[in-house]
C-alpha positions in Angstrom: 3.2 -15.6 -11.1 4.9 -12.3 -11.6 5.2 -9.7 -8.8 2.5 -7.6 -10.6 0.1 -10.6 -10.7 0.8 -11.4 -7.1 0.2 -7.7 -6.1 -3.1 -7.5 -8.1 -4.4 -10.8 -6.6 -3.4 -9.7 -3.1 -4.9 -6.2 -3.4 -8.2 -7.6 -4.7 -8.4 -10.1 -1.9 -7.5 -7.5 0.7 -10.0 -5.0 -0.5 -12.8 -7.6 -0.3 -12.7 -7.3 3.5 -15.3 -5.0 5.1 -14.1 -1.5 5.9 -15.5 1.0 8.4 -17.5 4.1 7.3 -15.0 6.3 9.1 -12.2 5.3 6.6 -11.0 8.4 4.6 -7.6 7.2 3.2 -5.3 4.3 2.6 -1.7 3.7 3.1 0.5 1.0 1.7 3.1 0.3 4.4 6.4 -1.3 3.4 8.1 -3.3 6.2 11.7 -4.4 6.2 12.0 -8.0 7.0 10.0 -11.0 5.7 9.5 -14.6 6.8 10.4 -16.1 3.4 14.1 -16.5 2.6 13.5 -15.1 -0.9 11.8 -12.0 0.3 13.3 -9.0 2.2 10.2 -6.7 2.4 6.5 -7.0 3.0 3.6 -4.8 1.9 0.5 -4.2 4.0 -2.5 -1.9 3.4 -4.2 0.0 6.2 -7.2 2.3 6.2 -7.0 5.7 8.0 -9.6 8.0 9.6 -8.2 11.1 8.0 -6.2 12.5 5.1 -4.2 15.7 4.8 -1.7 16.0 2.0 0.2 18.6 4.0 0.6 16.4 7.1 2.7 13.3 6.6 1.4 11.8 9.8 -2.2 11.2 8.6 -1.6 7.4 8.2 -1.0 7.2 12.0 -4.8 7.3 12.5 -5.5 3.8 11.5 -9.1 2.6 11.6 -8.8 -0.6 9.4 -6.3 -3.3 9.3 -7.4 -6.3 7.1 -7.0 -9.8 8.4 -5.5 -10.8 5.0 -1.8 -11.3 5.5 0.8 -8.9 4.1 2.3 -9.5 0.7 5.9 -10.8 0.8 7.9 -9.2 -2.0 10.7 -11.2 -3.7 14.2 -9.7 -3.3 14.8 -10.4 -7.0 12.1 -7.7 -7.6 12.8 -5.2 -4.8 16.5 -5.2 -4.8 18.5 -5.5 -1.6 17.9 -2.0 -0.2 14.9 0.0 0.9 15.4 2.7 -1.7 15.1 0.3 -4.6 12.2 -1.5 -2.9 10.3 1.8 -2.5 10.9 2.9 -6.1 10.0 -0.5 -7.6 6.8 -0.8 -5.5 5.8 2.8 -6.3 6.2 1.9 -10.0 3.9 -1.1 -9.6 1.3 0.6 -7.4 0.8 3.8 -9.3 -1.1 2.4 -12.3 -3.1 0.0 -10.0 -4.1 2.9 -7.8 -4.7 5.5 -10.5 -6.5 3.5 -13.1 -6.5 -0.2 -12.4 -9.6 -2.2 -11.6 -8.4 -3.6 -8.3 -7.6 0.0 -7.2 -11.2 1.3 -7.8 -12.1 1.1 -4.1 -8.9 3.0 -3.2 -10.0 5.9 -5.5 -13.2 6.3 -3.4 -11.0 7.5 -0.5 -9.5 11.0 -0.2 -5.9 9.9 -0.7 -3.6 6.9 -1.0 0.0 6.9 0.3 3.0 4.6 0.3 6.0 4.5 2.6 8.1 2.6 5.1 6.4 2.8 8.5 9.2 4.9 10.0 10.0 6.7 6.8 8.8 9.4 4.5 5.3 9.2 3.0 4.8 9.3 -0.8 1.4 10.3 -2.1 0.2 7.9 -4.8 -3.2 9.4 -5.4 -5.3 12.2 -4.2 -9.0 12.9 -5.0 -9.3 16.1 -7.0 -12.5 17.5 -5.5 
C-alpha cells in the first residue's frame, strides 16, 4: 500500500473509536522516532477540549486519545529530517481533512491542527461559522 492508502485506512480506523462530547478540536501529532527500522516518524491523532486559532497551545487540553496505535511513516516518504516530514504529511493530510470522506468527522470539530509535539502548530482546517 502507498503512504496515502495507509493514512486513509489508519484515519478511518482511528475515527471509528468513540469520542467524548467535550471534544472541540483535533490535532495530528508528529513524533520523531519509530519502532520500525524503515520509519523515522509516527503520526497520532488526539482530540482536544478547546480550539483557539490565536492560541497555539489549544492542543494541550487533550480529552481523547484513541487506543488505535500511531501510524509509522516510512522514511522513504518523509525524508530524513523533521521539516520534510512536516511538509510531506501536511500535503497528504490537507485534502483528507478538507474534503475527503475519512476526514468528515474531523470537519465536525472547530479546528484541526498538525505539528510536532514540542514544535509549532500548523492549522489544517478551521470551521467557518
